[in-house]
N, CA, C and O atoms as a Maestro MAE file, in Angstrom:
{
 s_m_m2io_version
 :::
 2.0.0
}

f_m_ct {
 s_m_title
 :::
 protein
 m_atom[332] {
  # First column is atom index #
  i_m_mmod_type
  r_m_x_coord
  r_m_y_coord
  r_m_z_coord
  i_m_residue_number
  s_m_chain_name
  s_m_pdb_residue_name
  s_m_pdb_atom_name
  i_m_atomic_number
  :::
  1 25 0.844 -1.149 -0.065 1 A "ALA " " N  " 7
  2 3 0.000 -0.031 0.317 1 A "ALA " " CA " 6
  3 2 0.736 1.212 -0.049 1 A "ALA " " C  " 6
  4 15 0.338 2.107 -0.794 1 A "ALA " " O  " 8
  5 25 1.992 1.123 0.657 2 A "ALA " " N  " 7
  6 3 2.730 2.401 0.756 2 A "ALA " " CA " 6
  7 2 3.542 2.723 -0.637 2 A "ALA " " C  " 6
  8 15 3.708 3.893 -0.983 2 A "ALA " " O  " 8
  9 25 3.969 1.779 -1.305 3 A "ALA " " N  " 7
  10 3 4.563 1.874 -2.556 3 A "ALA " " CA " 6
  11 2 3.652 2.365 -3.684 3 A "ALA " " C  " 6
  12 15 4.138 2.985 -4.630 3 A "ALA " " O  " 8
  13 25 2.275 2.091 -3.604 4 A "LYS " " N  " 7
  14 3 0.958 2.341 -4.477 4 A "LYS " " CA " 6
  15 2 1.014 3.856 -4.106 4 A "LYS " " C  " 6
  16 15 0.998 4.690 -5.011 4 A "LYS " " O  " 8
  17 25 1.084 4.254 -2.715 5 A "ALA " " N  " 7
  18 3 0.708 5.502 -2.246 5 A "ALA " " CA " 6
  19 2 1.788 6.658 -3.178 5 A "ALA " " C  " 6
  20 15 1.528 7.655 -3.851 5 A "ALA " " O  " 8
  21 25 3.001 6.001 -2.849 6 A "ALA " " N  " 7
  22 3 4.288 6.508 -3.505 6 A "ALA " " CA " 6
  23 2 3.997 7.018 -4.933 6 A "ALA " " C  " 6
  24 15 4.134 8.146 -5.406 6 A "ALA " " O  " 8
  25 25 3.596 5.967 -5.438 7 A "VAL " " N  " 7
  26 3 3.339 6.091 -7.413 7 A "VAL " " CA " 6
  27 2 1.846 7.264 -7.398 7 A "VAL " " C  " 6
  28 15 1.801 8.252 -8.132 7 A "VAL " " O  " 8
  29 25 1.198 7.045 -6.831 8 A "VAL " " N  " 7
  30 3 0.152 7.911 -6.836 8 A "VAL " " CA " 6
  31 2 0.497 9.272 -6.779 8 A "VAL " " C  " 6
  32 15 0.220 10.021 -7.716 8 A "VAL " " O  " 8
  33 25 1.245 9.778 -5.472 9 A "ALA " " N  " 7
  34 3 1.634 11.047 -5.434 9 A "ALA " " CA " 6
  35 2 2.446 11.407 -6.608 9 A "ALA " " C  " 6
  36 15 2.402 12.553 -7.056 9 A "ALA " " O  " 8
  37 25 3.173 10.506 -7.124 10 A "VAL " " N  " 7
  38 3 4.244 11.254 -8.309 10 A "VAL " " CA " 6
  39 2 3.564 11.892 -9.404 10 A "VAL " " C  " 6
  40 15 3.887 12.974 -9.894 10 A "VAL " " O  " 8
  41 25 2.444 11.039 -9.820 11 A "PHE " " N  " 7
  42 3 1.462 11.552 -11.085 11 A "PHE " " CA " 6
  43 2 0.223 11.997 -11.234 11 A "PHE " " C  " 6
  44 15 -0.466 11.603 -10.293 11 A "PHE " " O  " 8
  45 25 -0.384 12.654 -12.007 12 A "LYS " " N  " 7
  46 3 -1.454 13.594 -12.216 12 A "LYS " " CA " 6
  47 2 -2.579 12.716 -11.788 12 A "LYS " " C  " 6
  48 15 -2.515 11.541 -12.150 12 A "LYS " " O  " 8
  49 25 -3.761 13.158 -10.962 13 A "PRO " " N  " 7
  50 3 -4.636 12.469 -10.376 13 A "PRO " " CA " 6
  51 2 -5.388 11.812 -11.790 13 A "PRO " " C  " 6
  52 15 -5.732 10.631 -11.810 13 A "PRO " " O  " 8
  53 25 -5.569 12.615 -12.816 14 A "ALA " " N  " 7
  54 3 -6.224 11.940 -14.015 14 A "ALA " " CA " 6
  55 2 -5.778 10.653 -14.662 14 A "ALA " " C  " 6
  56 15 -6.452 9.721 -15.101 14 A "ALA " " O  " 8
  57 25 -4.376 10.846 -14.609 15 A "GLN " " N  " 7
  58 3 -3.886 9.613 -15.111 15 A "GLN " " CA " 6
  59 2 -3.780 8.407 -14.187 15 A "GLN " " C  " 6
  60 15 -3.860 7.259 -14.626 15 A "GLN " " O  " 8
  61 25 -3.576 8.728 -12.728 16 A "VAL " " N  " 7
  62 3 -3.834 7.536 -11.988 16 A "VAL " " CA " 6
  63 2 -5.205 6.829 -11.755 16 A "VAL " " C  " 6
  64 15 -5.343 5.698 -11.289 16 A "VAL " " O  " 8
  65 25 -6.551 7.980 -12.299 17 A "ALA " " N  " 7
  66 3 -7.560 7.484 -12.244 17 A "ALA " " CA " 6
  67 2 -7.735 6.333 -13.524 17 A "ALA " " C  " 6
  68 15 -8.241 5.212 -13.458 17 A "ALA " " O  " 8
  69 25 -7.298 6.835 -14.371 18 A "LYS " " N  " 7
  70 3 -7.327 6.093 -15.898 18 A "LYS " " CA " 6
  71 2 -6.417 4.739 -15.454 18 A "LYS " " C  " 6
  72 15 -6.943 3.728 -15.919 18 A "LYS " " O  " 8
  73 25 -5.436 4.504 -14.833 19 A "ALA " " N  " 7
  74 3 -4.620 3.594 -14.545 19 A "ALA " " CA " 6
  75 2 -5.080 2.393 -14.047 19 A "ALA " " C  " 6
  76 15 -5.008 1.245 -14.486 19 A "ALA " " O  " 8
  77 25 -5.874 3.165 -12.422 20 A "GLU " " N  " 7
  78 3 -6.891 2.236 -11.747 20 A "GLU " " CA " 6
  79 2 -7.751 1.698 -12.541 20 A "GLU " " C  " 6
  80 15 -7.647 0.485 -12.722 20 A "GLU " " O  " 8
  81 25 -8.665 2.327 -13.123 21 A "GLU " " N  " 7
  82 3 -9.674 1.863 -14.105 21 A "GLU " " CA " 6
  83 2 -9.541 1.035 -14.827 21 A "GLU " " C  " 6
  84 15 -10.404 0.172 -14.990 21 A "GLU " " O  " 8
  85 25 -8.194 1.070 -15.595 22 A "LEU " " N  " 7
  86 3 -7.716 -0.076 -16.153 22 A "LEU " " CA " 6
  87 2 -7.415 -1.492 -15.636 22 A "LEU " " C  " 6
  88 15 -7.620 -2.571 -16.192 22 A "LEU " " O  " 8
  89 25 -6.795 -1.180 -14.248 23 A "ILE " " N  " 7
  90 3 -6.538 -2.330 -13.494 23 A "ILE " " CA " 6
  91 2 -7.997 -2.874 -13.134 23 A "ILE " " C  " 6
  92 15 -8.302 -4.066 -13.168 23 A "ILE " " O  " 8
  93 25 -8.691 -2.030 -12.850 24 A "ALA " " N  " 7
  94 3 -10.207 -2.415 -11.965 24 A "ALA " " CA " 6
  95 2 -10.834 -3.501 -13.519 24 A "ALA " " C  " 6
  96 15 -11.107 -4.699 -13.444 24 A "ALA " " O  " 8
  97 25 -10.901 -2.851 -14.478 25 A "ASP " " N  " 7
  98 3 -11.464 -3.632 -15.688 25 A "ASP " " CA " 6
  99 2 -10.750 -4.886 -16.311 25 A "ASP " " C  " 6
  100 15 -11.085 -5.571 -17.277 25 A "ASP " " O  " 8
  101 25 -9.848 -4.967 -15.612 26 A "GLY " " N  " 7
  102 3 -8.957 -6.307 -16.215 26 A "GLY " " CA " 6
  103 2 -8.226 -6.084 -17.293 26 A "GLY " " C  " 6
  104 15 -7.721 -7.056 -17.855 26 A "GLY " " O  " 8
  105 25 -8.044 -4.929 -17.739 27 A "GLY " " N  " 7
  106 3 -7.415 -4.173 -18.903 27 A "GLY " " CA " 6
  107 2 -6.116 -4.529 -19.120 27 A "GLY " " C  " 6
  108 15 -5.723 -4.609 -20.284 27 A "GLY " " O  " 8
  109 25 -5.201 -4.812 -17.994 28 A "ILE " " N  " 7
  110 3 -3.729 -5.124 -17.873 28 A "ILE " " CA " 6
  111 2 -3.243 -6.450 -17.391 28 A "ILE " " C  " 6
  112 15 -3.345 -6.663 -16.183 28 A "ILE " " O  " 8
  113 25 -2.793 -7.257 -18.062 29 A "VAL " " N  " 7
  114 3 -2.435 -8.507 -17.404 29 A "VAL " " CA " 6
  115 2 -0.933 -8.784 -17.405 29 A "VAL " " C  " 6
  116 15 -0.268 -8.574 -18.419 29 A "VAL " " O  " 8
  117 25 -0.404 -9.243 -16.302 30 A "PRO " " N  " 7
  118 3 1.222 -9.771 -16.128 30 A "PRO " " CA " 6
  119 2 1.441 -10.806 -17.388 30 A "PRO " " C  " 6
  120 15 0.560 -11.596 -17.731 30 A "PRO " " O  " 8
  121 25 2.733 -10.706 -18.042 31 A "ILE " " N  " 7
  122 3 2.946 -12.003 -18.983 31 A "ILE " " CA " 6
  123 2 4.328 -12.179 -18.541 31 A "ILE " " C  " 6
  124 15 4.919 -13.203 -18.884 31 A "ILE " " O  " 8
  125 25 4.839 -11.409 -17.909 32 A "ARG " " N  " 7
  126 3 6.774 -11.859 -17.314 32 A "ARG " " CA " 6
  127 2 6.484 -11.568 -15.918 32 A "ARG " " C  " 6
  128 15 5.971 -10.474 -15.683 32 A "ARG " " O  " 8
  129 25 6.698 -12.273 -15.059 33 A "ALA " " N  " 7
  130 3 6.723 -12.227 -13.746 33 A "ALA " " CA " 6
  131 2 6.595 -10.721 -12.984 33 A "ALA " " C  " 6
  132 15 7.384 -10.201 -12.195 33 A "ALA " " O  " 8
  133 25 5.386 -10.244 -13.479 34 A "ARG " " N  " 7
  134 3 4.713 -9.125 -12.826 34 A "ARG " " CA " 6
  135 2 6.033 -7.709 -13.194 34 A "ARG " " C  " 6
  136 15 6.146 -6.692 -12.510 34 A "ARG " " O  " 8
  137 25 6.733 -7.993 -14.215 35 A "ARG " " N  " 7
  138 3 7.470 -6.989 -15.002 35 A "ARG " " CA " 6
  139 2 7.090 -6.361 -16.256 35 A "ARG " " C  " 6
  140 15 7.436 -5.192 -16.421 35 A "ARG " " O  " 8
  141 25 6.459 -6.932 -17.127 36 A "VAL " " N  " 7
  142 3 6.260 -6.962 -18.224 36 A "VAL " " CA " 6
  143 2 4.842 -7.140 -18.441 36 A "VAL " " C  " 6
  144 15 4.473 -8.275 -18.139 36 A "VAL " " O  " 8
  145 25 3.834 -6.295 -18.914 37 A "PHE " " N  " 7
  146 3 2.425 -6.398 -18.988 37 A "PHE " " CA " 6
  147 2 1.798 -6.063 -20.367 37 A "PHE " " C  " 6
  148 15 2.175 -5.107 -21.045 37 A "PHE " " O  " 8
  149 25 0.677 -7.036 -20.781 38 A "ARG " " N  " 7
  150 3 -0.390 -6.768 -21.925 38 A "ARG " " CA " 6
  151 2 -1.298 -5.555 -21.343 38 A "ARG " " C  " 6
  152 15 -1.911 -5.700 -20.286 38 A "ARG " " O  " 8
  153 25 -1.339 -4.612 -21.927 39 A "ALA " " N  " 7
  154 3 -2.386 -3.548 -21.790 39 A "ALA " " CA " 6
  155 2 -3.323 -3.389 -22.691 39 A "ALA " " C  " 6
  156 15 -2.977 -3.548 -23.862 39 A "ALA " " O  " 8
  157 25 -4.639 -3.063 -22.427 40 A "VAL " " N  " 7
  158 3 -5.705 -2.747 -23.564 40 A "VAL " " CA " 6
  159 2 -5.844 -1.266 -23.977 40 A "VAL " " C  " 6
  160 15 -5.846 -0.328 -23.181 40 A "VAL " " O  " 8
  161 25 -5.951 -1.175 -25.230 41 A "SER " " N  " 7
  162 3 -5.882 0.485 -25.332 41 A "SER " " CA " 6
  163 2 -7.383 1.138 -25.056 41 A "SER " " C  " 6
  164 15 -8.287 0.339 -25.300 41 A "SER " " O  " 8
  165 25 -7.727 2.176 -24.687 42 A "THR " " N  " 7
  166 3 -8.944 2.894 -24.500 42 A "THR " " CA " 6
  167 2 -10.090 2.374 -25.160 42 A "THR " " C  " 6
  168 15 -11.173 2.185 -24.605 42 A "THR " " O  " 8
  169 25 -9.800 2.116 -26.510 43 A "ASP " " N  " 7
  170 3 -11.316 1.932 -27.391 43 A "ASP " " CA " 6
  171 2 -11.149 0.252 -27.455 43 A "ASP " " C  " 6
  172 15 -12.031 -0.334 -28.083 43 A "ASP " " O  " 8
  173 25 -10.049 -0.583 -26.831 44 A "GLY " " N  " 7
  174 3 -10.038 -1.728 -26.817 44 A "GLY " " CA " 6
  175 2 -9.966 -2.646 -28.024 44 A "GLY " " C  " 6
  176 15 -10.176 -3.856 -28.109 44 A "GLY " " O  " 8
  177 25 -9.596 -1.700 -28.982 45 A "ALA " " N  " 7
  178 3 -9.291 -2.088 -30.317 45 A "ALA " " CA " 6
  179 2 -7.748 -2.715 -30.520 45 A "ALA " " C  " 6
  180 15 -7.470 -3.346 -31.540 45 A "ALA " " O  " 8
  181 25 -6.683 -2.460 -29.355 46 A "ARG " " N  " 7
  182 3 -5.537 -2.745 -29.609 46 A "ARG " " CA " 6
  183 2 -4.979 -3.216 -28.517 46 A "ARG " " C  " 6
  184 15 -5.537 -2.870 -27.476 46 A "ARG " " O  " 8
  185 25 -3.858 -4.040 -28.396 47 A "THR " " N  " 7
  186 3 -3.088 -4.213 -26.925 47 A "THR " " CA " 6
  187 2 -1.312 -3.781 -27.281 47 A "THR " " C  " 6
  188 15 -0.696 -3.890 -28.340 47 A "THR " " O  " 8
  189 25 -0.928 -3.353 -26.152 48 A "TYR " " N  " 7
  190 3 0.600 -2.904 -26.147 48 A "TYR " " CA " 6
  191 2 0.959 -3.663 -25.072 48 A "TYR " " C  " 6
  192 15 0.184 -4.222 -24.295 48 A "TYR " " O  " 8
  193 25 2.426 -3.672 -25.038 49 A "LEU " " N  " 7
  194 3 3.317 -4.147 -24.228 49 A "LEU " " CA " 6
  195 2 4.015 -2.985 -23.071 49 A "LEU " " C  " 6
  196 15 4.578 -1.934 -23.377 49 A "LEU " " O  " 8
  197 25 3.816 -3.465 -21.835 50 A "THR " " N  " 7
  198 3 3.960 -2.262 -21.136 50 A "THR " " CA " 6
  199 2 4.943 -2.706 -19.964 50 A "THR " " C  " 6
  200 15 5.215 -3.887 -19.750 50 A "THR " " O  " 8
  201 25 5.375 -1.786 -19.330 51 A "ALA " " N  " 7
  202 3 6.199 -2.007 -18.159 51 A "ALA " " CA " 6
  203 2 6.588 -0.819 -17.263 51 A "ALA " " C  " 6
  204 15 6.365 0.263 -17.806 51 A "ALA " " O  " 8
  205 25 7.146 -0.742 -15.948 52 A "LYS " " N  " 7
  206 3 7.439 0.431 -15.412 52 A "LYS " " CA " 6
  207 2 8.177 1.473 -16.203 52 A "LYS " " C  " 6
  208 15 8.242 2.655 -15.863 52 A "LYS " " O  " 8
  209 25 8.759 0.933 -17.341 53 A "ASN " " N  " 7
  210 3 9.633 2.003 -17.756 53 A "ASN " " CA " 6
  211 2 9.640 2.281 -19.324 53 A "ASN " " C  " 6
  212 15 10.482 2.927 -19.948 53 A "ASN " " O  " 8
  213 25 8.496 1.637 -19.818 54 A "SER " " N  " 7
  214 3 8.364 1.790 -21.104 54 A "SER " " CA " 6
  215 2 6.813 1.276 -21.616 54 A "SER " " C  " 6
  216 15 6.196 0.478 -20.911 54 A "SER " " O  " 8
  217 25 6.265 1.759 -22.812 55 A "CYS " " N  " 7
  218 3 5.129 1.529 -23.105 55 A "CYS " " CA " 6
  219 2 4.836 1.862 -24.832 55 A "CYS " " C  " 6
  220 15 5.090 2.885 -25.467 55 A "CYS " " O  " 8
  221 25 4.188 0.531 -25.296 56 A "THR " " N  " 7
  222 3 4.677 0.365 -26.862 56 A "THR " " CA " 6
  223 2 3.269 1.478 -27.613 56 A "THR " " C  " 6
  224 15 3.278 1.688 -28.826 56 A "THR " " O  " 8
  225 25 2.379 1.968 -26.886 57 A "CYS " " N  " 7
  226 3 1.550 3.153 -27.312 57 A "CYS " " CA " 6
  227 2 2.167 4.106 -27.778 57 A "CYS " " C  " 6
  228 15 3.369 4.369 -27.745 57 A "CYS " " O  " 8
  229 25 0.897 4.888 -28.440 58 A "ALA " " N  " 7
  230 3 2.000 6.375 -29.064 58 A "ALA " " CA " 6
  231 2 2.231 7.067 -27.894 58 A "ALA " " C  " 6
  232 15 3.408 7.415 -27.796 58 A "ALA " " O  " 8
  233 25 1.452 7.424 -26.873 59 A "ALA " " N  " 7
  234 3 2.222 8.304 -25.726 59 A "ALA " " CA " 6
  235 2 3.158 7.805 -24.788 59 A "ALA " " C  " 6
  236 15 3.784 8.478 -23.969 59 A "ALA " " O  " 8
  237 25 3.223 6.329 -24.996 60 A "GLY " " N  " 7
  238 3 4.078 5.642 -24.091 60 A "GLY " " CA " 6
  239 2 5.479 5.767 -25.042 60 A "GLY " " C  " 6
  240 15 6.518 6.067 -24.454 60 A "GLY " " O  " 8
  241 25 5.512 5.557 -26.396 61 A "LEU " " N  " 7
  242 3 6.715 6.229 -27.103 61 A "LEU " " CA " 6
  243 2 7.185 7.249 -26.902 61 A "LEU " " C  " 6
  244 15 8.414 7.277 -26.851 61 A "LEU " " O  " 8
  245 25 6.426 8.519 -26.702 62 A "LYS " " N  " 7
  246 3 6.688 9.704 -26.433 62 A "LYS " " CA " 6
  247 2 7.222 10.211 -24.618 62 A "LYS " " C  " 6
  248 15 7.812 11.223 -24.238 62 A "LYS " " O  " 8
  249 25 6.773 9.173 -23.944 63 A "SER " " N  " 7
  250 3 6.839 9.708 -22.650 63 A "SER " " CA " 6
  251 2 8.044 9.746 -22.112 63 A "SER " " C  " 6
  252 15 9.038 9.132 -22.500 63 A "SER " " O  " 8
  253 25 7.914 10.776 -20.839 64 A "ASN " " N  " 7
  254 3 9.346 11.231 -20.205 64 A "ASN " " CA " 6
  255 2 9.113 11.342 -18.910 64 A "ASN " " C  " 6
  256 15 8.145 11.966 -18.475 64 A "ASN " " O  " 8
  257 25 10.011 10.725 -18.143 65 A "LEU " " N  " 7
  258 3 9.581 10.593 -16.615 65 A "LEU " " CA " 6
  259 2 10.244 11.956 -16.144 65 A "LEU " " C  " 6
  260 15 9.973 12.293 -14.991 65 A "LEU " " O  " 8
  261 25 11.013 12.721 -16.824 66 A "VAL " " N  " 7
  262 3 11.734 13.941 -16.163 66 A "VAL " " CA " 6
  263 2 10.858 14.757 -15.967 66 A "VAL " " C  " 6
  264 15 10.791 15.247 -14.840 66 A "VAL " " O  " 8
  265 25 9.728 15.246 -17.185 67 A "ASP " " N  " 7
  266 3 8.522 16.465 -16.922 67 A "ASP " " CA " 6
  267 2 7.515 15.299 -16.487 67 A "ASP " " C  " 6
  268 15 6.598 15.833 -15.864 67 A "ASP " " O  " 8
  269 25 7.342 14.022 -16.564 68 A "GLN " " N  " 7
  270 3 6.168 13.305 -15.673 68 A "GLN " " CA " 6
  271 2 5.479 13.208 -16.683 68 A "GLN " " C  " 6
  272 15 4.281 13.216 -16.400 68 A "GLN " " O  " 8
  273 25 5.783 13.079 -18.218 69 A "ARG " " N  " 7
  274 3 4.769 12.563 -19.111 69 A "ARG " " CA " 6
  275 2 4.564 11.203 -19.217 69 A "ARG " " C  " 6
  276 15 5.155 10.811 -20.223 69 A "ARG " " O  " 8
  277 25 4.031 10.349 -18.677 70 A "VAL " " N  " 7
  278 3 3.735 9.044 -18.753 70 A "VAL " " CA " 6
  279 2 2.417 8.413 -18.975 70 A "VAL " " C  " 6
  280 15 1.595 8.444 -18.059 70 A "VAL " " O  " 8
  281 25 2.126 7.829 -20.126 71 A "CYS " " N  " 7
  282 3 1.141 7.240 -20.234 71 A "CYS " " CA " 6
  283 2 0.459 6.272 -19.228 71 A "CYS " " C  " 6
  284 15 1.220 5.502 -18.643 71 A "CYS " " O  " 8
  285 25 -0.774 6.205 -18.963 72 A "PHE " " N  " 7
  286 3 -1.423 5.444 -17.914 72 A "PHE " " CA " 6
  287 2 -1.198 4.226 -18.324 72 A "PHE " " C  " 6
  288 15 -1.848 3.570 -17.510 72 A "PHE " " O  " 8
  289 25 -0.820 3.649 -18.884 73 A "HIS " " N  " 7
  290 3 -0.569 2.253 -19.132 73 A "HIS " " CA " 6
  291 2 0.550 1.635 -18.270 73 A "HIS " " C  " 6
  292 15 0.479 0.528 -17.735 73 A "HIS " " O  " 8
  293 25 1.803 2.656 -18.188 74 A "ARG " " N  " 7
  294 3 3.070 2.632 -17.574 74 A "ARG " " CA " 6
  295 2 2.515 2.799 -15.903 74 A "ARG " " C  " 6
  296 15 2.817 2.080 -14.951 74 A "ARG " " O  " 8
  297 25 1.679 3.908 -15.922 75 A "ILE " " N  " 7
  298 3 1.364 3.995 -14.317 75 A "ILE " " CA " 6
  299 2 0.650 2.845 -13.864 75 A "ILE " " C  " 6
  300 15 0.999 2.447 -12.753 75 A "ILE " " O  " 8
  301 25 -0.207 2.243 -14.400 76 A "ALA " " N  " 7
  302 3 -0.955 0.682 -14.021 76 A "ALA " " CA " 6
  303 2 0.196 -0.175 -14.026 76 A "ALA " " C  " 6
  304 15 0.316 -0.634 -12.890 76 A "ALA " " O  " 8
  305 25 0.912 -0.512 -14.631 77 A "ALA " " N  " 7
  306 3 2.260 -1.384 -14.889 77 A "ALA " " CA " 6
  307 2 3.040 -1.442 -12.965 77 A "ALA " " C  " 6
  308 15 3.284 -2.423 -12.263 77 A "ALA " " O  " 8
  309 25 3.212 -0.009 -12.691 78 A "THR " " N  " 7
  310 3 4.045 0.381 -11.879 78 A "THR " " CA " 6
  311 2 3.212 0.024 -10.615 78 A "THR " " C  " 6
  312 15 3.747 -0.377 -9.581 78 A "THR " " O  " 8
  313 25 2.020 0.175 -10.743 79 A "ILE " " N  " 7
  314 3 1.097 -0.080 -9.553 79 A "ILE " " CA " 6
  315 2 1.045 -1.404 -9.319 79 A "ILE " " C  " 6
  316 15 1.177 -1.774 -8.153 79 A "ILE " " O  " 8
  317 25 0.865 -2.286 -10.262 80 A "LEU " " N  " 7
  318 3 0.924 -3.739 -9.922 80 A "LEU " " CA " 6
  319 2 2.280 -4.362 -9.751 80 A "LEU " " C  " 6
  320 15 2.408 -5.450 -9.188 80 A "LEU " " O  " 8
  321 25 3.170 -3.761 -10.174 81 A "ALA " " N  " 7
  322 3 4.585 -4.155 -10.093 81 A "ALA " " CA " 6
  323 2 4.757 -4.184 -8.671 81 A "ALA " " C  " 6
  324 15 5.116 -5.168 -8.024 81 A "ALA " " O  " 8
  325 25 4.465 -2.988 -8.201 82 A "ALA " " N  " 7
  326 3 4.609 -2.594 -6.517 82 A "ALA " " CA " 6
  327 2 3.574 -3.559 -5.599 82 A "ALA " " C  " 6
  328 15 3.829 -3.941 -4.457 82 A "ALA " " O  " 8
  329 25 2.620 -3.800 -6.189 83 A "ALA " " N  " 7
  330 3 1.864 -4.801 -5.135 83 A "ALA " " CA " 6
  331 2 2.470 -6.088 -4.826 83 A "ALA " " C  " 6
  332 15 1.919 -6.856 -4.037 83 A "ALA " " O  " 8
  :::
 }
 m_bond[331] {
  # First column is bond index #
  i_m_from
  i_m_to
  i_m_order
  :::
  1 1 2 1
  2 2 3 1
  3 3 4 2
  4 3 5 1
  5 5 6 1
  6 6 7 1
  7 7 8 2
  8 7 9 1
  9 9 10 1
  10 10 11 1
  11 11 12 2
  12 11 13 1
  13 13 14 1
  14 14 15 1
  15 15 16 2
  16 15 17 1
  17 17 18 1
  18 18 19 1
  19 19 20 2
  20 19 21 1
  21 21 22 1
  22 22 23 1
  23 23 24 2
  24 23 25 1
  25 25 26 1
  26 26 27 1
  27 27 28 2
  28 27 29 1
  29 29 30 1
  30 30 31 1
  31 31 32 2
  32 31 33 1
  33 33 34 1
  34 34 35 1
  35 35 36 2
  36 35 37 1
  37 37 38 1
  38 38 39 1
  39 39 40 2
  40 39 41 1
  41 41 42 1
  42 42 43 1
  43 43 44 2
  44 43 45 1
  45 45 46 1
  46 46 47 1
  47 47 48 2
  48 47 49 1
  49 49 50 1
  50 50 51 1
  51 51 52 2
  52 51 53 1
  53 53 54 1
  54 54 55 1
  55 55 56 2
  56 55 57 1
  57 57 58 1
  58 58 59 1
  59 59 60 2
  60 59 61 1
  61 61 62 1
  62 62 63 1
  63 63 64 2
  64 63 65 1
  65 65 66 1
  66 66 67 1
  67 67 68 2
  68 67 69 1
  69 69 70 1
  70 70 71 1
  71 71 72 2
  72 71 73 1
  73 73 74 1
  74 74 75 1
  75 75 76 2
  76 75 77 1
  77 77 78 1
  78 78 79 1
  79 79 80 2
  80 79 81 1
  81 81 82 1
  82 82 83 1
  83 83 84 2
  84 83 85 1
  85 85 86 1
  86 86 87 1
  87 87 88 2
  88 87 89 1
  89 89 90 1
  90 90 91 1
  91 91 92 2
  92 91 93 1
  93 93 94 1
  94 94 95 1
  95 95 96 2
  96 95 97 1
  97 97 98 1
  98 98 99 1
  99 99 100 2
  100 99 101 1
  101 101 102 1
  102 102 103 1
  103 103 104 2
  104 103 105 1
  105 105 106 1
  106 106 107 1
  107 107 108 2
  108 107 109 1
  109 109 110 1
  110 110 111 1
  111 111 112 2
  112 111 113 1
  113 113 114 1
  114 114 115 1
  115 115 116 2
  116 115 117 1
  117 117 118 1
  118 118 119 1
  119 119 120 2
  120 119 121 1
  121 121 122 1
  122 122 123 1
  123 123 124 2
  124 123 125 1
  125 125 126 1
  126 126 127 1
  127 127 128 2
  128 127 129 1
  129 129 130 1
  130 130 131 1
  131 131 132 2
  132 131 133 1
  133 133 134 1
  134 134 135 1
  135 135 136 2
  136 135 137 1
  137 137 138 1
  138 138 139 1
  139 139 140 2
  140 139 141 1
  141 141 142 1
  142 142 143 1
  143 143 144 2
  144 143 145 1
  145 145 146 1
  146 146 147 1
  147 147 148 2
  148 147 149 1
  149 149 150 1
  150 150 151 1
  151 151 152 2
  152 151 153 1
  153 153 154 1
  154 154 155 1
  155 155 156 2
  156 155 157 1
  157 157 158 1
  158 158 159 1
  159 159 160 2
  160 159 161 1
  161 161 162 1
  162 162 163 1
  163 163 164 2
  164 163 165 1
  165 165 166 1
  166 166 167 1
  167 167 168 2
  168 167 169 1
  169 169 170 1
  170 170 171 1
  171 171 172 2
  172 171 173 1
  173 173 174 1
  174 174 175 1
  175 175 176 2
  176 175 177 1
  177 177 178 1
  178 178 179 1
  179 179 180 2
  180 179 181 1
  181 181 182 1
  182 182 183 1
  183 183 184 2
  184 183 185 1
  185 185 186 1
  186 186 187 1
  187 187 188 2
  188 187 189 1
  189 189 190 1
  190 190 191 1
  191 191 192 2
  192 191 193 1
  193 193 194 1
  194 194 195 1
  195 195 196 2
  196 195 197 1
  197 197 198 1
  198 198 199 1
  199 199 200 2
  200 199 201 1
  201 201 202 1
  202 202 203 1
  203 203 204 2
  204 203 205 1
  205 205 206 1
  206 206 207 1
  207 207 208 2
  208 207 209 1
  209 209 210 1
  210 210 211 1
  211 211 212 2
  212 211 213 1
  213 213 214 1
  214 214 215 1
  215 215 216 2
  216 215 217 1
  217 217 218 1
  218 218 219 1
  219 219 220 2
  220 219 221 1
  221 221 222 1
  222 222 223 1
  223 223 224 2
  224 223 225 1
  225 225 226 1
  226 226 227 1
  227 227 228 2
  228 227 229 1
  229 229 230 1
  230 230 231 1
  231 231 232 2
  232 231 233 1
  233 233 234 1
  234 234 235 1
  235 235 236 2
  236 235 237 1
  237 237 238 1
  238 238 239 1
  239 239 240 2
  240 239 241 1
  241 241 242 1
  242 242 243 1
  243 243 244 2
  244 243 245 1
  245 245 246 1
  246 246 247 1
  247 247 248 2
  248 247 249 1
  249 249 250 1
  250 250 251 1
  251 251 252 2
  252 251 253 1
  253 253 254 1
  254 254 255 1
  255 255 256 2
  256 255 257 1
  257 257 258 1
  258 258 259 1
  259 259 260 2
  260 259 261 1
  261 261 262 1
  262 262 263 1
  263 263 264 2
  264 263 265 1
  265 265 266 1
  266 266 267 1
  267 267 268 2
  268 267 269 1
  269 269 270 1
  270 270 271 1
  271 271 272 2
  272 271 273 1
  273 273 274 1
  274 274 275 1
  275 275 276 2
  276 275 277 1
  277 277 278 1
  278 278 279 1
  279 279 280 2
  280 279 281 1
  281 281 282 1
  282 282 283 1
  283 283 284 2
  284 283 285 1
  285 285 286 1
  286 286 287 1
  287 287 288 2
  288 287 289 1
  289 289 290 1
  290 290 291 1
  291 291 292 2
  292 291 293 1
  293 293 294 1
  294 294 295 1
  295 295 296 2
  296 295 297 1
  297 297 298 1
  298 298 299 1
  299 299 300 2
  300 299 301 1
  301 301 302 1
  302 302 303 1
  303 303 304 2
  304 303 305 1
  305 305 306 1
  306 306 307 1
  307 307 308 2
  308 307 309 1
  309 309 310 1
  310 310 311 1
  311 311 312 2
  312 311 313 1
  313 313 314 1
  314 314 315 1
  315 315 316 2
  316 315 317 1
  317 317 318 1
  318 318 319 1
  319 319 320 2
  320 319 321 1
  321 321 322 1
  322 322 323 1
  323 323 324 2
  324 323 325 1
  325 325 326 1
  326 326 327 1
  327 327 328 2
  328 327 329 1
  329 329 330 1
  330 330 331 1
  331 331 332 2
  :::
 }
}
């Protein structure tokens, strides 16, 4: 719980809400020892490989931890990896 709280404190609340919704809907599943996940797109048409440090979605390919532009798939992966 403390690890999740730390993750939540770093990112924008709207992003965290989308990540938590993705998790609750079962739209992200671990495929490699809770380090790599398969995540479903918002419209459900595509899937992406995602981890704490990268994601293959369009936003994930442009993301940057320095200015905290991170896709919600990565936030969901970070939350799940911390659990």
